N, CA, C and O of each residue as an XYZ file, in Angstrom:
1000
protein
N      98.318    134.053    156.547
C      97.488    133.542    157.644
C      97.667    134.389    158.892
O      98.746    134.927    159.139
N      96.607    134.505    159.672
C      96.707    135.238    160.923
C      97.047    134.266    162.054
O      97.141    133.057    161.841
N      97.227    134.808    163.245
C      97.487    133.968    164.417
C      96.222    133.705    165.228
O      96.269    133.061    166.276
N      95.097    134.208    164.736
C      93.845    134.080    165.485
C      93.001    132.946    164.901
O      92.105    133.173    164.088
N      93.310    131.721    165.334
C      92.539    130.543    164.953
C      91.641    130.137    166.116
O      92.003    130.296    167.282
N      90.472    129.613    165.784
C      89.591    129.136    166.844
C      88.755    127.976    166.336
O      88.708    127.699    165.137
N      88.097    127.305    167.268
C      87.297    126.117    166.960
C      85.881    126.309    167.478
O      85.678    126.832    168.574
N      84.907    125.883    166.690
C      83.531    125.843    167.185
C      82.843    124.604    166.626
O      83.327    123.975    165.684
N      81.701    124.265    167.227
C      80.963    123.070    166.832
C      79.583    123.469    166.324
O      78.978    124.426    166.808
N      79.100    122.718    165.344
C      77.828    123.036    164.717
C      77.203    121.738    164.213
O      77.749    120.655    164.424
N      76.072    121.851    163.555
C      75.457    120.731    162.852
C      75.463    121.034    161.360
O      75.071    122.123    160.941
N      75.907    120.072    160.561
C      75.847    120.187    159.107
C      75.059    118.985    158.609
O      75.447    117.840    158.841
N      73.960    119.247    157.928
C      73.051    118.169    157.507
C      72.677    117.289    158.699
O      72.610    116.065    158.593
N      72.435    117.947    159.839
C      72.007    117.297    161.084
C      73.069    116.379    161.678
O      72.754    115.537    162.518
N      74.319    116.530    161.256
C      75.427    115.746    161.799
C      76.366    116.685    162.551
O      76.587    117.813    162.109
N      76.934    116.234    163.700
C      77.901    117.076    164.419
C      79.081    117.442    163.522
O      79.572    116.620    162.747
N      79.520    118.678    163.643
C      80.638    119.158    162.835
C      81.581    119.984    163.700
O      81.143    120.798    164.513
N      82.883    119.765    163.515
C      83.908    120.574    164.170
C      84.540    121.460    163.112
O      85.018    120.973    162.088
N      84.541    122.764    163.361
C      85.104    123.727    162.420
C      86.280    124.431    163.080
O      86.139    125.032    164.145
N      87.436    124.351    162.442
C      88.625    125.082    162.881
C      88.864    126.168    161.849
O      88.956    125.875    160.657
N      88.967    127.426    162.287
C      88.950    128.537    161.340
C      89.963    129.611    161.695
O      90.147    129.952    162.864
N      90.621    130.140    160.662
C      91.442    131.338    160.803
C      90.475    132.519    160.782
O      89.953    132.881    159.727
N      90.239    133.111    161.936
C      89.183    134.111    162.083
C      89.526    135.465    161.463
O      88.628    136.263    161.196
N      90.798    135.732    161.233
C      91.201    137.059    160.743
C      92.001    136.995    159.461
O      92.662    137.971    159.105
N      91.963    135.877    158.756
C      92.783    135.729    157.551
C      92.425    136.767    156.496
O      93.300    137.222    155.759
N      91.148    137.149    156.410
C      90.739    138.113    155.382
C      91.333    139.499    155.620
O      91.337    140.336    154.717
N      91.836    139.745    156.834
C      92.495    141.012    157.137
C      93.997    140.957    156.860
O      94.672    141.986    156.846
N      94.513    139.743    156.641
C      95.951    139.560    156.476
C      96.373    139.413    155.021
O      97.528    139.675    154.686
N      95.460    139.000    154.155
C      95.814    138.811    152.752
C      94.868    139.613    151.866
O      93.817    140.071    152.314
N      95.255    139.776    150.608
C      94.434    140.489    149.638
C      93.398    139.521    149.076
O      93.728    138.660    148.261
N      92.160    139.660    149.505
C      91.123    138.712    149.085
C      90.766    138.867    147.612
O      90.169    137.963    147.028
N      91.121    139.994    147.003
C      90.880    140.164    145.570
C      91.870    139.343    144.751
O      91.568    138.927    143.632
N      93.053    139.115    145.317
C      94.031    138.269    144.639
C      93.803    136.795    144.975
O      93.795    135.942    144.087
N      93.618    136.503    146.269
C      93.364    135.128    146.701
C      91.850    134.883    146.629
O      91.164    134.831    147.649
N      91.359    134.737    145.417
C      89.914    134.716    145.201
C      89.370    133.351    144.804
O      88.162    133.204    144.616
N      90.233    132.354    144.671
C      89.801    131.027    144.237
C      89.814    130.061    145.423
O      90.833    129.906    146.096
N      88.677    129.416    145.672
C      88.523    128.536    146.832
C      88.636    127.072    146.409
O      88.093    126.658    145.385
N      89.360    126.297    147.233
C      89.580    124.880    146.942
C      89.399    124.045    148.209
O      89.540    124.540    149.327
N      89.086    122.778    148.004
C      88.911    121.837    149.111
C      89.782    120.609    148.882
O      89.795    120.033    147.793
N      90.509    120.219    149.926
C      91.143    118.900    149.984
C      90.243    118.036    150.862
O      90.053    118.339    152.040
N      89.690    116.968    150.302
C      88.705    116.146    151.024
C      89.156    114.695    151.109
O      89.684    114.145    150.143
N      88.946    114.078    152.266
C      89.203    112.654    152.423
C      88.357    112.112    153.576
O      87.845    112.868    154.402
N      88.224    110.790    153.609
C      87.451    110.134    154.657
C      88.381    109.700    155.781
O      89.458    109.160    155.532
N      87.955    109.941    157.030
C      88.726    109.510    158.188
C      88.773    107.985    158.258
O      87.855    107.302    157.804
N      89.841    107.472    158.825
C      89.956    106.028    159.009
C      89.225    105.549    160.261
O      88.600    104.488    160.256
N      89.308    106.342    161.339
C      88.753    105.888    162.627
C      87.971    106.998    163.315
O      88.347    107.417    164.409
N      86.886    107.491    162.701
C      86.092    108.527    163.374
C      85.370    107.954    164.583
O      85.152    106.746    164.671
N      84.998    108.831    165.518
C      84.212    108.369    166.648
C      82.745    108.239    166.237
O      82.410    108.402    165.064
N      81.875    107.947    167.201
C      80.461    107.707    166.894
C      79.779    108.936    166.304
O      78.769    108.820    165.609
N      80.326    110.098    166.579
C      79.749    111.334    166.043
C      80.354    111.717    164.694
O      79.993    112.741    164.115
N      81.274    110.891    164.195
C      81.876    111.174    162.900
C      83.011    112.172    162.950
O      83.356    112.766    161.929
N      83.609    112.373    164.142
C      84.675    113.353    164.318
C      86.014    112.657    164.537
O      86.066    111.469    164.855
N      87.090    113.412    164.363
C      88.450    112.896    164.509
C      88.831    112.842    165.987
O      88.527    113.759    166.750
N      89.500    111.756    166.383
C      89.894    111.586    167.781
C      91.220    110.839    167.854
O      91.667    110.224    166.887
N      91.835    110.914    169.034
C      92.968    110.066    169.367
C      94.175    110.206    168.459
O      94.534    111.303    168.032
N      94.799    109.059    168.172
C      96.043    109.042    167.410
C      95.844    109.578    166.004
O      96.726    110.250    165.469
N      94.696    109.292    165.394
C      94.459    109.800    164.038
C      94.384    111.320    164.033
O      94.916    111.966    163.130
N      93.729    111.893    165.035
C      93.643    113.350    165.126
C      95.028    113.962    165.252
O      95.329    114.960    164.597
N      95.874    113.369    166.091
C      97.237    113.883    166.264
C      98.030    113.794    164.961
O      98.742    114.729    164.597
N      97.905    112.683    164.274
C      98.627    112.491    163.016
C      98.165    113.497    161.959
O      98.985    114.081    161.250
N      96.846    113.696    161.859
C      96.326    114.635    160.868
C      96.763    116.066    161.176
O      97.060    116.833    160.260
N      96.805    116.423    162.434
C      97.259    117.768    162.800
C      98.694    117.998    162.338
O      99.024    119.079    161.850
N      99.548    116.986    162.490
C     100.941    117.108    162.048
C     101.019    117.239    160.532
O     101.743    118.088    160.012
N     100.268    116.393    159.825
C     100.265    116.440    158.366
C      99.794    117.802    157.872
O     100.405    118.400    156.986
N      98.698    118.285    158.458
C      98.098    119.518    157.960
C      98.944    120.741    158.264
O      98.934    121.704    157.499
N      99.668    120.717    159.356
C     100.576    121.820    159.647
C     101.654    121.925    158.574
O     101.999    123.025    158.141
N     102.186    120.781    158.144
C     103.202    120.780    157.101
C     102.600    121.154    155.749
O     103.192    121.920    154.989
N     101.406    120.603    155.452
C     100.735    120.924    154.189
C     100.452    122.414    154.088
O     100.637    123.006    153.025
N     100.010    123.024    155.168
C      99.735    124.460    155.171
C     100.977    125.256    154.780
O     100.896    126.213    154.010
N     102.121    124.853    155.315
C     103.367    125.575    155.045
C     103.801    125.418    153.591
O     104.187    126.393    152.947
N     103.738    124.193    153.075
C     104.174    123.979    151.690
C     103.180    124.570    150.695
O     103.581    125.086    149.651
N     101.883    124.499    151.010
C     100.875    125.059    150.111
C     101.002    126.575    150.014
O     100.777    127.158    148.954
N     101.363    127.204    151.122
C     101.510    128.658    151.121
C     102.623    129.097    150.171
O     102.554    130.184    149.597
N     103.642    128.266    150.004
C     104.756    128.598    149.106
C     104.317    128.660    147.647
O     104.964    129.310    146.826
N     103.214    127.980    147.326
C     102.699    128.013    145.957
C     101.365    128.776    145.901
O     100.549    128.571    145.002
N     101.172    129.662    146.890
C     100.052    130.614    146.908
C      98.675    129.982    147.141
O      97.671    130.444    146.599
N      98.642    128.943    147.938
C      97.369    128.422    148.461
C      97.382    128.651    149.976
O      98.221    128.094    150.685
N      96.459    129.462    150.460
C      96.406    129.798    151.885
C      95.297    128.993    152.557
O      94.130    129.071    152.171
N      95.685    128.218    153.572
C      94.692    127.463    154.320
C      93.920    128.397    155.255
O      94.523    129.140    156.030
N      92.578    128.358    155.183
C      91.760    129.236    156.017
C      90.980    128.461    157.077
O      90.426    129.061    157.998
N      90.931    127.128    156.956
C      90.198    126.366    157.959
C      89.964    124.941    157.526
O      90.395    124.522    156.452
N      89.272    124.198    158.376
C      88.908    122.820    158.039
C      87.600    122.460    158.741
O      87.261    123.004    159.792
N      86.888    121.533    158.130
C      85.619    121.049    158.647
C      85.705    119.535    158.763
O      86.136    118.862    157.827
N      85.299    118.998    159.906
C      85.211    117.550    160.073
C      83.782    117.210    160.468
O      83.275    117.684    161.484
N      83.132    116.372    159.641
C      81.752    115.986    159.930
C      81.426    114.690    159.206
O      81.879    114.466    158.083
N      80.638    113.836    159.855
C      80.162    112.598    159.237
C      81.311    111.753    158.684
O      81.160    111.082    157.663
N      82.460    111.790    159.365
C      83.604    110.989    158.955
C      84.401    111.557    157.806
O      85.301    110.894    157.291
N      84.089    112.778    157.390
C      84.770    113.422    156.261
C      85.535    114.640    156.751
O      85.039    115.399    157.584
N      86.749    114.827    156.232
C      87.553    116.005    156.546
C      87.697    116.857    155.287
O      88.148    116.365    154.252
N      87.317    118.122    155.370
C      87.519    119.100    154.303
C      88.509    120.153    154.776
O      88.299    120.777    155.816
N      89.587    120.357    154.024
C      90.566    121.388    154.332
C      90.415    122.469    153.270
O      90.541    122.195    152.076
N      90.145    123.693    153.703
C      89.762    124.774    152.794
C      90.943    125.713    152.534
O      91.638    126.129    153.461
N      91.156    126.037    151.250
C      92.215    126.950    150.841
C      91.642    128.043    149.939
O      90.655    127.831    149.233
N      92.280    129.219    149.975
C      92.055    130.247    148.959
C      93.388    130.504    148.274
O      94.446    130.437    148.900
N      93.322    130.800    146.971
C      94.553    130.873    146.187
C      94.475    131.933    145.093
O      93.395    132.337    144.661
N      95.649    132.364    144.663
C      95.751    133.211    143.472
C      95.669    132.350    142.216
O      95.432    132.869    141.125
N      95.859    131.065    142.355
C      95.859    130.162    141.210
C      94.426    129.796    140.819
O      93.536    129.712    141.665
N      94.231    129.581    139.527
C      92.906    129.289    139.000
C      92.542    127.812    139.118
O      91.362    127.465    139.169
N      93.549    126.944    139.162
C      93.312    125.509    139.148
C      93.853    124.852    140.426
O      94.653    125.436    141.156
N      93.392    123.624    140.670
C      93.774    122.896    141.877
C      94.976    121.983    141.671
O      95.387    121.290    142.602
N      95.543    121.969    140.474
C      96.576    120.989    140.127
C      97.752    120.991    141.094
O      98.150    119.937    141.589
N      98.314    122.175    141.368
C      99.493    122.243    142.232
C      99.160    121.836    143.664
O      99.955    121.165    144.321
N      97.994    122.236    144.144
C      97.574    121.859    145.499
C      97.370    120.351    145.587
O      97.781    119.725    146.563
N      96.736    119.764    144.568
C      96.496    118.324    144.564
C      97.806    117.557    144.585
O      97.917    116.527    145.250
N      98.793    118.052    143.863
C     100.095    117.389    143.836
C     100.736    117.378    145.222
O     101.279    116.360    145.651
N     100.674    118.506    145.916
C     101.243    118.593    147.266
C     100.484    117.693    148.244
O     101.090    116.922    148.987
N      99.150    117.799    148.236
C      98.338    117.028    149.175
C      98.463    115.529    148.930
O      98.456    114.737    149.873
N      98.575    115.148    147.675
C      98.695    113.736    147.336
C      99.910    113.100    148.006
O      99.851    111.956    148.457
N     101.004    113.844    148.069
C     102.215    113.316    148.677
C     102.064    113.029    150.156
O     102.749    112.155    150.687
N     101.181    113.748    150.832
C     100.982    113.550    152.273
C      99.953    112.477    152.576
O     100.187    111.621    153.430
N      98.816    112.510    151.889
C      97.691    111.675    152.285
C      97.688    110.285    151.657
O      97.384    109.306    152.338
N      98.016    110.181    150.386
C      97.986    108.874    149.741
C      99.006    107.920    150.342
O      98.764    106.716    150.432
N     100.140    108.458    150.750
C     101.168    107.593    151.334
C     100.716    106.985    152.651
O     101.275    105.980    153.090
N      99.705    107.581    153.293
C      99.174    107.062    154.561
C      97.859    106.314    154.370
O      97.200    105.935    155.339
N      97.491    106.107    153.120
C      96.321    105.285    152.841
C      95.001    106.021    152.777
O      93.945    105.389    152.812
N      95.031    107.348    152.684
C      93.791    108.113    152.575
C      93.412    108.287    151.110
O      94.262    108.601    150.276
N      92.141    108.086    150.801
C      91.627    108.346    149.460
C      91.202    109.801    149.393
O      90.196    110.184    149.990
N      91.957    110.609    148.676
C      91.819    112.056    148.708
C      91.303    112.585    147.376
O      91.596    112.034    146.316
N      90.528    113.665    147.451
C      90.154    114.393    146.243
C      90.322    115.888    146.494
O      90.176    116.360    147.622
N      90.629    116.618    145.436
C      90.791    118.072    145.532
C      89.913    118.704    144.459
O      89.947    118.293    143.299
N      89.123    119.710    144.853
C      88.243    120.349    143.880
C      88.054    121.823    144.212
O      88.321    122.269    145.328
N      87.594    122.555    143.228
C      87.369    123.990    143.363
C      85.937    124.260    143.801
O      85.011    123.574    143.367
N      85.754    125.258    144.660
C      84.430    125.702    145.080
C      84.027    126.876    144.194
O      84.746    127.872    144.118
N      82.907    126.767    143.538
C      82.412    127.861    142.707
C      81.625    128.839    143.582
O      80.657    128.453    144.237
N      82.043    130.097    143.590
C      81.397    131.118    144.415
C      80.741    132.179    143.537
O      81.263    132.538    142.482
N      79.586    132.675    143.990
C      78.918    133.766    143.274
C      79.549    135.111    143.602
O      79.595    136.003    142.754
N      80.036    135.258    144.830
C      80.714    136.482    145.246
C      82.027    136.116    145.924
O      82.195    134.999    146.414
N      82.947    137.062    145.948
C      84.279    136.828    146.490
C      84.227    136.407    147.960
O      83.623    137.097    148.781
N      84.852    135.285    148.293
C      84.939    134.744    149.652
C      83.576    134.426    150.248
O      83.394    134.475    151.464
N      82.644    134.109    149.405
C      81.296    133.767    149.856
C      81.306    132.540    150.767
O      80.644    132.542    151.805
N      82.044    131.497    150.398
C      82.064    130.268    151.186
C      82.612    130.533    152.584
O      82.088    130.015    153.571
N      83.664    131.337    152.665
C      84.273    131.640    153.965
C      83.287    132.373    154.867
O      83.061    131.964    156.006
N      82.706    133.446    154.362
C      81.863    134.281    155.228
C      80.456    133.737    155.419
O      79.866    133.943    156.479
N      79.898    133.047    154.425
C      78.521    132.579    154.527
C      78.411    131.180    155.121
O      77.374    130.830    155.685
N      79.470    130.373    155.001
C      79.380    128.992    155.471
C      80.346    128.695    156.611
O      79.960    128.074    157.601
N      81.593    129.130    156.484
C      82.595    128.796    157.494
C      82.531    129.689    158.722
O      82.668    129.206    159.846
N      82.326    130.981    158.521
C      82.458    131.932    159.629
C      81.303    131.766    160.614
O      80.146    131.681    160.203
N      81.612    131.720    161.912
C      80.560    131.488    162.915
C      79.569    132.645    163.001
O      79.918    133.799    162.752
N      78.320    132.316    163.360
C      77.326    133.356    163.603
C      77.494    133.896    165.027
O      78.403    133.483    165.748
N      76.631    134.804    165.420
C      76.783    135.459    166.729
C      76.694    134.463    167.883
O      77.357    134.639    168.905
N      75.883    133.424    167.728
C      75.747    132.416    168.778
C      77.028    131.589    168.891
O      77.506    131.319    169.993
N      77.570    131.197    167.757
C      78.798    130.400    167.757
C      79.997    131.209    168.249
O      80.869    130.681    168.939
N      80.033    132.486    167.893
C      81.107    133.354    168.393
C      81.030    133.456    169.916
O      82.054    133.451    170.598
N      79.809    133.548    170.439
C      79.656    133.589    171.897
C      80.091    132.274    172.526
O      80.696    132.277    173.598
N      79.796    131.158    171.884
C      80.249    129.857    172.395
C      81.773    129.816    172.492
O      82.324    129.308    173.468
N      82.449    130.354    171.477
C      83.913    130.406    171.507
C      84.378    131.199    172.723
O      85.298    130.786    173.429
N      83.734    132.343    172.963
C      84.076    133.159    174.125
C      83.765    132.442    175.433
O      84.538    132.509    176.388
N      82.612    131.748    175.466
C      82.256    130.981    176.664
C      83.343    129.982    177.016
O      83.759    129.881    178.170
N      83.794    129.250    176.022
C      84.756    128.182    176.264
C      86.110    128.734    176.692
O      86.831    128.098    177.461
N      86.453    129.916    176.195
C      87.700    130.550    176.636
C      87.627    130.898    178.126
O      88.594    130.707    178.864
N      86.474    131.408    178.557
C      86.303    131.731    179.978
C      86.346    130.458    180.821
O      86.986    130.429    181.872
N      85.667    129.406    180.363
C      85.654    128.155    181.123
C      87.051    127.541    181.205
O      87.425    126.989    182.239
N      87.815    127.635    180.131
C      89.188    127.122    180.164
C      90.025    127.895    181.174
O      90.849    127.313    181.879
N      89.811    129.220    181.245
C      90.536    130.027    182.230
C      90.145    129.638    183.649
O      90.997    129.587    184.536
N      88.860    129.363    183.871
C      88.409    128.911    185.189
C      89.066    127.578    185.558
O      89.526    127.392    186.685
N      89.104    126.662    184.599
C      89.714    125.351    184.856
C      91.201    125.481    185.160
O      91.728    124.779    186.023
N      91.871    126.375    184.453
C      93.293    126.599    184.702
C      93.530    127.166    186.099
O      94.617    127.021    186.660
N      92.506    127.813    186.656
C      92.610    128.373    188.012
C      92.171    127.374    189.081
O      92.100    127.720    190.260
N      91.876    126.134    188.674
C      91.517    125.106    189.642
C      90.036    124.866    189.816
O      89.634    124.113    190.703
N      89.216    125.490    188.988
C      87.768    125.334    189.083
C      87.355    124.075    188.320
O      87.727    123.899    187.159
N      86.585    123.199    188.974
C      86.120    121.973    188.337
C      84.809    122.167    187.566
O      84.322    121.235    186.926
N      84.254    123.346    187.624
C      83.016    123.687    186.908
C      81.828    122.844    187.371
O      80.864    122.667    186.626
N      81.896    122.329    188.584
C      80.839    121.458    189.097
C      79.808    122.205    189.933
O      78.685    121.733    190.107
N      80.188    123.368    190.450
C      79.320    124.084    191.380
C      78.574    125.215    190.678
O      79.206    126.113    190.122
N      77.234    125.188    190.693
C      76.483    126.334    190.171
C      76.873    127.592    190.942
O      77.155    127.531    192.139
N      76.888    128.705    190.267
C      77.254    129.955    190.947
C      76.620    131.151    190.237
O      76.076    131.041    189.138
N      76.714    132.287    190.909
C      76.149    133.519    190.356
C      76.955    133.958    189.135
O      78.175    134.111    189.198
N      76.246    134.156    188.027
C      76.852    134.661    186.802
C      76.275    136.043    186.512
O      75.064    136.247    186.595
N      77.131    136.970    186.177
C      76.687    138.322    185.832
C      76.872    138.554    184.333
O      77.929    138.268    183.770
N      75.830    139.075    183.705
C      75.806    139.283    182.256
C      75.593    140.761    181.945
O      74.831    141.446    182.627
N      76.265    141.237    180.924
C      76.123    142.630    180.504
C      75.409    142.692    179.157
O      75.727    141.938    178.237
N      74.446    143.595    179.055
C      73.687    143.772    177.820
C      73.608    145.271    177.519
O      73.413    146.083    178.424
N      73.759    145.627    176.251
C      73.779    147.027    175.822
C      72.551    147.336    174.970
O      72.110    146.518    174.162
N      72.012    148.535    175.172
C      70.853    148.983    174.394
C      71.061    150.425    173.966
O      71.729    151.203    174.648
N      70.482    150.766    172.831
C      70.480    152.159    172.397
C      69.109    152.791    172.548
O      68.954    154.007    172.435
N      68.110    151.946    172.806
C      66.744    152.428    172.968
C      66.274    152.113    174.382
O      66.264    150.953    174.794
N      65.886    153.139    175.118
C      65.511    152.957    176.523
C      64.260    152.102    176.677
O      64.173    151.296    177.603
N      63.289    152.269    175.778
C      62.069    151.477    175.865
C      62.368    149.996    175.668
O      61.816    149.150    176.371
N      63.245    149.678    174.707
C      63.626    148.294    174.475
C      64.370    147.723    175.669
O      64.216    146.548    176.002
N      65.170    148.549    176.308
C      65.877    148.113    177.511
C      64.877    147.718    178.596
O      65.049    146.687    179.246
N      63.851    148.513    178.798
C      62.852    148.224    179.815
C      62.089    146.937    179.497
O      61.766    146.167    180.401
N      61.803    146.706    178.217
C      61.107    145.480    177.820
C      61.988    144.256    178.051
O      61.507    143.196    178.453
N      63.266    144.415    177.796
C      64.215    143.329    178.051
C      64.239    142.991    179.537
O      64.186    141.818    179.908
N      64.319    144.005    180.383
C      64.359    143.795    181.835
C      63.110    143.056    182.297
O      63.199    142.124    183.097
N      61.967    143.458    181.808
C      60.712    142.810    182.196
C      60.718    141.333    181.807
O      60.231    140.485    182.554
N      61.273    141.035    180.634
C      61.291    139.658    180.134
C      62.242    138.780    180.941
O      61.878    137.673    181.337
N      63.463    139.267    181.188
C      64.437    138.418    181.883
C      64.076    138.219    183.353
O      64.445    137.205    183.946
N      63.371    139.158    183.938
C      62.917    138.968    185.321
C      61.965    137.778    185.410
O      61.938    137.075    186.420
N      61.189    137.552    184.358
C      60.237    136.447    184.352
C      60.928    135.086    184.353
O      60.335    134.088    184.763
N      62.194    135.043    183.892
C      62.924    133.769    183.875
C      64.018    133.737    184.944
O      64.997    133.000    184.828
N      63.829    134.561    185.996
C      64.643    134.422    187.190
C      65.883    135.285    187.303
O      66.676    135.084    188.223
N      66.084    136.240    186.406
C      67.267    137.096    186.499
C      67.000    138.297    187.408
O      65.879    138.796    187.505
N      68.054    138.736    188.061
C      68.019    139.916    188.925
C      68.781    141.044    188.240
O      69.805    140.806    187.600
N      68.287    142.258    188.372
C      68.981    143.413    187.805
C      70.013    143.896    188.815
O      69.658    144.391    189.884
N      71.282    143.753    188.478
C      72.369    144.153    189.368
C      72.694    145.635    189.221
O      72.982    146.321    190.202
N      72.642    146.114    187.989
C      73.022    147.513    187.728
C      72.349    147.967    186.442
O      72.177    147.185    185.507
N      71.977    149.225    186.407
C      71.294    149.760    185.230
C      71.647    151.237    185.070
O      71.448    152.031    185.989
N      72.173    151.602    183.894
C      72.463    153.012    183.646
C      71.193    153.689    183.135
O      70.482    153.159    182.281
N      70.931    154.874    183.683
C      69.737    155.625    183.288
C      70.024    156.588    182.148
O      69.106    157.105    181.511
N      71.315    156.824    181.895
C      71.733    157.660    180.768
C      72.713    156.872    179.919
O      73.368    155.950    180.404
N      72.808    157.240    178.656
C      73.737    156.555    177.764
C      75.182    156.830    178.179
O      75.507    157.917    178.655
N      76.042    155.827    177.990
C      77.453    156.002    178.311
C      78.174    156.696    177.156
O      77.533    157.159    176.212
N      79.505    156.770    177.229
C      80.286    157.465    176.204
C      80.158    156.811    174.833
O      80.364    157.459    173.807
N      79.817    155.524    174.821
C      79.658    154.806    173.551
C      78.244    154.942    172.986
O      77.945    154.429    171.907
N      77.386    155.632    173.719
C      76.014    155.805    173.254
C      75.084    154.659    173.595
O      74.081    154.447    172.914
N      75.412    153.906    174.660
C      74.613    152.745    175.044
C      74.053    152.891    176.452
O      74.680    153.482    177.331
N      72.854    152.337    176.647
C      72.370    152.058    177.992
C      72.945    150.696    178.377
O      72.866    149.746    177.598
N      73.519    150.599    179.566
C      74.174    149.362    179.994
C      73.417    148.786    181.178
O      73.123    149.493    182.141
N      73.102    147.497    181.102
C      72.510    146.840    182.263
C      73.309    145.578    182.575
O      73.866    144.937    181.684
N      73.351    145.242    183.850
C      74.000    144.018    184.315
C      72.945    143.186    185.025
O      72.290    143.665    185.951
N      72.780    141.942    184.595
C      71.812    141.049    185.204
C      72.536    139.828    185.756
O      73.654    139.528    185.335
N      71.917    139.127    186.684
C      72.570    137.956    187.275
C      71.560    136.856    187.553
O      70.361    137.098    187.684
N      72.089    135.628    187.638
C      71.303    134.473    188.049
C      72.277    133.369    188.440
O      73.393    133.319    187.924
N      71.876    132.497    189.331
C      72.695    131.342    189.682
C      72.457    130.257    188.634
O      71.325    129.834    188.398
N      73.556    129.816    188.010
C      73.445    128.811    186.948
C      74.641    127.872    186.980
O      75.657    128.164    187.612
N      74.511    126.737    186.290
C      75.626    125.807    186.112
C      76.580    126.373    185.061
O      76.193    127.162    184.200
N      77.846    125.941    185.162
C      78.844    126.488    184.242
C      79.573    125.395    183.455
O      80.691    125.611    182.987
N      78.944    124.220    183.307
C      79.544    123.253    182.394
C      79.358    123.765    180.960
O      78.584    124.692    180.723
N      80.063    123.164    180.024
C      80.108    123.697    178.658
C      78.735    123.754    178.005
O      78.392    124.762    177.388
N      77.948    122.699    178.126
C      76.627    122.699    177.493
C      75.688    123.713    178.141
O      74.959    124.426    177.451
N      75.712    123.769    179.469
C      74.800    124.674    180.184
C      75.070    126.131    179.847
O      74.138    126.905    179.629
N      76.349    126.509    179.804
C      76.663    127.922    179.556
C      76.305    128.322    178.130
O      75.881    129.451    177.887
N      76.476    127.391    177.183
C      76.100    127.706    175.808
C      74.592    127.872    175.680
O      74.126    128.773    174.982
N      73.827    127.016    176.341
C      72.363    127.138    176.316
C      71.917    128.449    176.965
O      70.977    129.093    176.498
N      72.600    128.836    178.047
C      72.248    130.065    178.745
C      72.512    131.301    177.884
O      71.655    132.178    177.778
N      73.683    131.372    177.276
C      73.977    132.546    176.456
C      73.138    132.564    175.183
O      72.820    133.637    174.670
N      72.773    131.379    174.661
C      71.845    131.347    173.521
C      70.529    132.016    173.890
O      69.969    132.785    173.109
N      70.043    131.712    175.097
C      68.794    132.305    175.571
C      68.910    133.822    175.653
O      68.037    134.545    175.174
N      69.997    134.302    176.265
C      70.139    135.745    176.448
C      70.403    136.467    175.132
O      69.942    137.593    174.946
N      71.135    135.842    174.221
C      71.321    136.431    172.891
C      69.982    136.574    172.178
O      69.695    137.600    171.563
N      69.176    135.531    172.272
C      67.872    135.560    171.604
C      66.980    136.662    172.172
O      66.337    137.398    171.423
N      66.946    136.771    173.505
C      66.104    137.806    174.119
C      66.654    139.194    173.806
O      65.893    140.112    173.500
N      67.972    139.347    173.884
C      68.573    140.653    173.596
C      68.287    141.083    172.161
O      67.932    142.236    171.918
N      68.439    140.166    171.212
C      68.185    140.508    169.813
C      66.720    140.875    169.586
O      66.411    141.747    168.775
N      65.826    140.209    170.301
C      64.399    140.501    170.174
C      64.105    141.954    170.529
O      63.214    142.576    169.950
N      64.866    142.490    171.489
C      64.635    143.866    171.930
C      65.754    144.818    171.474
O      66.025    145.838    172.107
N      66.390    144.450    170.356
C      67.389    145.305    169.691
C      68.583    145.612    170.588
O      69.192    146.676    170.480
N      68.914    144.668    171.479
C      70.065    144.845    172.352
C      71.257    144.044    171.877
O      71.163    143.252    170.939
N      72.379    144.261    172.541
C      73.615    143.544    172.223
C      74.140    142.863    173.483
O      74.539    143.523    174.443
N      74.132    141.534    173.461
C      74.677    140.786    174.583
C      76.191    140.939    174.584
O      76.840    140.752    173.554
N      76.761    141.282    175.757
C      78.185    141.643    175.819
C      78.983    140.737    176.749
O      80.045    141.129    177.232
N      78.482    139.525    177.007
C      79.268    138.555    177.739
C      78.938    138.447    179.209
O      78.054    139.132    179.723
N      79.685    137.552    179.889
C      79.412    137.228    181.285
C      80.711    137.072    182.044
O      81.790    136.941    181.467
N      80.568    137.091    183.377
C      81.716    136.856    184.241
C      81.244    136.210    185.540
O      80.063    136.256    185.886
N      82.198    135.608    186.251
C      81.860    134.948    187.498
C      83.133    134.817    188.333
O      84.186    135.340    187.969
N      83.021    134.118    189.447
C      84.181    133.908    190.317
C      84.703    132.491    190.168
O      83.981    131.599    189.722
N      85.954    132.286    190.539
C      86.538    130.949    190.554
C      86.130    130.247    191.849
O      86.240    130.812    192.937
N      85.658    129.007    191.714
C      85.368    128.172    192.893
C      86.289    126.967    192.831
O      86.069    126.050    192.040
N      87.314    126.968    193.657
C      88.274    125.874    193.641
C      87.735    124.662    194.389
O      87.013    124.794    195.377
N      88.096    123.486    193.905
C      87.640    122.243    194.544
C      88.291    122.074    195.902
O      88.032    121.089    196.592
């Protein structure tokens, strides 16, 4: 397992879902050996209205799963993430083992004793690590949301209550000058100002532009904003490269 774990939120079958994922596990282990995918599944006892884990149950499950991850690794089952949605928790493992028997034995000792009805089963994949990369791994929008939330957490740690709209500066990269100009024309129509624009490609081979607008910085607003800019950038073959702002202390 790697040390780079992160969390993002999505919809699965139109239900809110929380995904916790080891983002770099495929770089830490031999995926040709750990090629068998398994799920430990059980129903939450006290999910919230959105079907997610909260409160004391969430704390208890985190403790259980930390121990399960350690013991499962000793028998060559590597935990790569978990999904919670619609009151169901799925804990995902990849293993060198062909069957789920040993994993089920370990998990049974943790969950059944606490009253959870648990099942363990194998995921059939057409290609190696298909479930991890095609279903678990976040797309470009979700990856940006993860980055957004890291910035907002840093602002909060600096005393920012995230209540005051402020100027946000965004960087976008292009390899085609014509596409860059079309992007600029489009974002100006929705209120962005061009702060800086390179007329020649930089050392990385990109045209770089910086745009700005005054916006709210609560979690939902910033995700909606970066979704918009990602969509426009992709339309014109650009790469959205994130945002920055100042701390406003209460």
